[in-house]
C-alpha positions as CSV (number, residue, x, y, z in Angstrom):
1,M,88.6,28.4,-146.4
2,K,88.4,26.2,-143.3
3,D,86.1,27.0,-140.4
4,Q,87.7,29.0,-137.6
5,T,86.7,28.8,-134.0
6,E,88.7,31.8,-132.9
7,P,89.0,35.0,-134.9
8,L,92.3,35.4,-136.9
9,F,92.6,39.0,-135.5
10,D,90.9,41.2,-133.0
11,A,88.1,43.3,-134.5
12,I,85.3,42.7,-132.0
13,V,82.8,45.5,-131.4
14,R,80.4,45.5,-128.4
15,I,77.0,46.9,-129.3
16,D,76.2,47.9,-125.8
17,K,79.4,49.9,-125.5
18,L,79.1,51.6,-128.9
19,P,78.6,55.4,-128.7
20,A,75.6,56.9,-130.5
21,S,78.0,58.8,-132.9
22,G,79.7,55.5,-133.7
23,R,83.4,54.8,-133.7
24,S,86.2,53.9,-136.1
25,V,87.8,50.4,-136.3
26,S,91.1,50.1,-138.1
27,V,92.9,46.8,-138.8
28,D,96.5,46.7,-140.1
29,A,97.5,43.0,-139.9
30,D,101.0,42.2,-138.8
31,A,103.2,39.6,-140.5
32,A,102.0,36.7,-138.2
33,T,98.3,37.6,-138.8
34,R,98.8,37.9,-142.5
35,E,100.4,34.4,-142.5
36,K,97.4,33.0,-140.6
37,I,95.1,34.6,-143.2
38,A,97.1,33.2,-146.1
39,E,97.0,29.7,-144.5
40,A,93.3,29.9,-143.8
41,M,92.5,31.0,-147.3
42,K,95.0,28.7,-149.0
43,L,97.0,31.6,-150.5
44,T,100.7,31.7,-151.1
45,S,101.0,35.0,-149.1
46,V,99.2,38.0,-147.9
47,E,101.5,41.0,-148.2
48,R,99.0,43.7,-147.0
49,F,95.7,43.5,-145.1
50,V,94.4,46.9,-144.0
51,A,90.8,47.9,-143.2
52,H,89.2,51.1,-142.1
53,L,85.6,50.9,-140.9
54,T,83.1,53.2,-139.3
55,V,80.8,51.3,-137.0
56,A,77.5,53.0,-135.9
57,P,74.5,51.8,-134.0
58,L,71.5,50.9,-136.0
59,R,68.1,49.6,-134.7
60,G,69.6,47.7,-131.8
61,G,72.5,46.4,-133.9
62,L,75.1,48.1,-136.0
63,R,76.2,49.1,-139.4
64,A,79.8,48.6,-140.5
65,L,80.8,50.8,-143.4
66,G,84.3,51.3,-144.9
67,R,87.0,49.8,-147.1
68,L,89.3,46.8,-147.2
69,E,92.7,46.9,-149.0
70,A,94.8,43.8,-149.4
71,S,97.7,42.5,-151.6
72,I,97.8,38.8,-152.1
73,T,99.8,36.2,-154.0
74,Q,98.5,32.9,-155.3
75,P,99.5,30.4,-157.9
76,S,98.4,30.7,-161.5
77,V,95.9,28.1,-162.6
78,V,97.8,27.6,-165.8
79,S,101.5,27.5,-164.9
80,F,101.5,27.6,-161.0
81,E,103.7,30.7,-161.2
82,P,103.0,33.3,-158.5
83,V,100.3,35.9,-159.4
84,S,99.8,39.0,-157.4
85,Q,96.5,40.7,-156.9
86,H,95.6,44.0,-155.3
87,I,92.2,44.1,-153.6
88,D,90.3,47.3,-152.9
89,E,86.8,46.6,-151.7
90,D,84.0,48.6,-150.1
91,V,82.5,47.1,-147.0
92,D,78.9,47.8,-146.0
93,R,77.1,45.4,-143.7
94,V,74.2,45.6,-141.2
95,F,74.1,43.4,-138.2
96,L,70.7,43.2,-136.3
97,P,69.6,41.2,-133.3
98,V,67.4,38.2,-133.9
99,P,63.7,39.3,-133.5
100,H,62.1,38.3,-130.3
101,G,60.2,35.0,-130.5
102,H,61.9,34.1,-133.7
103,Q,62.6,30.4,-134.0
104,A,64.7,28.7,-136.5
105,P,62.7,27.0,-139.3
106,A,61.8,23.4,-138.8
107,P,63.8,21.0,-141.0
108,G,62.1,20.6,-144.4
109,S,59.9,23.7,-144.0
110,E,59.8,26.4,-146.7
111,V,61.8,29.6,-146.2
112,F,60.8,32.6,-148.2
113,I,63.6,35.1,-149.1
114,D,62.9,38.4,-150.9
115,L,65.5,38.4,-153.7
116,E,64.5,41.9,-154.7
117,D,65.9,43.2,-151.3
118,D,69.3,44.9,-151.7
119,D,71.0,43.1,-148.9
120,F,69.3,41.5,-145.9
121,P,71.1,42.0,-142.5
122,D,73.1,39.4,-140.7
123,H,71.6,38.3,-137.4
124,I,73.5,38.4,-134.1
125,D,72.8,36.6,-130.9
126,G,74.8,38.5,-128.3
127,P,76.2,41.9,-127.6
128,E,79.3,41.4,-129.7
129,V,80.0,41.5,-133.4
130,D,83.2,40.0,-134.8
131,L,84.1,42.1,-137.7
132,S,87.2,40.0,-138.5
133,A,84.8,37.4,-140.0
134,L,83.2,40.1,-142.2
135,L,86.7,41.3,-143.4
136,I,87.8,37.7,-144.2
137,E,84.6,37.1,-146.1
138,T,85.0,40.3,-148.1
139,L,88.6,39.3,-149.0
140,A,87.4,35.8,-150.0
141,L,84.7,37.1,-152.3
142,A,87.2,39.6,-154.0
143,I,89.9,37.1,-154.8
144,D,90.2,36.0,-158.4
145,P,89.2,32.3,-158.4
146,Y,91.2,31.6,-161.6
147,P,94.3,33.7,-161.4
148,R,96.8,33.7,-164.3
149,R,99.5,36.0,-165.6
150,A,98.9,38.4,-168.4
151,G,98.9,36.5,-171.8
152,E,99.1,33.1,-170.1
153,D,96.9,30.3,-171.5
154,L,97.3,26.7,-172.4
155,E,98.7,27.4,-175.9
156,T,101.6,29.3,-174.4
157,L,102.5,26.1,-172.5
158,G,102.2,24.1,-175.8
159,I,99.3,21.9,-174.5
160,A,96.5,22.8,-176.9
161,G,96.4,24.2,-180.3
162,D,96.0,21.8,-183.3
163,G,92.4,22.9,-183.7
164,A,91.1,19.3,-183.7
165,E,88.2,18.6,-181.4
166,G,89.2,16.6,-178.4
167,G,87.6,14.8,-175.5
168,P,85.3,11.8,-175.2
169,F,82.6,13.2,-177.5
170,A,85.2,13.6,-180.3
171,A,86.2,10.0,-179.9
172,L,82.5,9.0,-180.0
173,A,82.0,11.0,-183.2
174,K,84.9,9.2,-184.8
175,L,83.3,5.8,-183.9
176,K,80.0,6.9,-185.2
177,G,81.6,8.0,-188.5
178,Q,83.4,4.6,-188.8
179,G,80.1,2.8,-188.5
180,K,78.5,4.5,-191.6
181,S,81.0,3.0,-194.1
């Protein structure tokens, strides 16, 4: 995915305008937006991209909780034929302001991260949170990195299958075996 300077769609929430009870944010991407998402993520197409989030204030920041549903098509890693995938992912992310007096670590310094923590929050600098980046990230993490059709493998294409070992180490083993005679 390439870096985006502008969001692909509008899902910006202002923390200072967020009611105490929270609010709903719904995204139903139109055809042009789905095309932009497909291009940014190097997919053949995005047929559906719908998200429903509840955004509530939390300790000076916010918590976004909801669900992302998408339908995508991408090429198979075996035959390059189109493969469809339906994505249905939960979204739960906390955004908190950067603590006062917090400075970025100096280059080369040690940074300690508690790996036992469930999920540490994202830090925000201003009064706005762009939830489009969160939804695109959720989609990117849910996509099958090696899509292929059911029953499809290299043997179905007739590429592999004689059972003989192949590759550079097999060639070295043959040479080693020839030197013993």
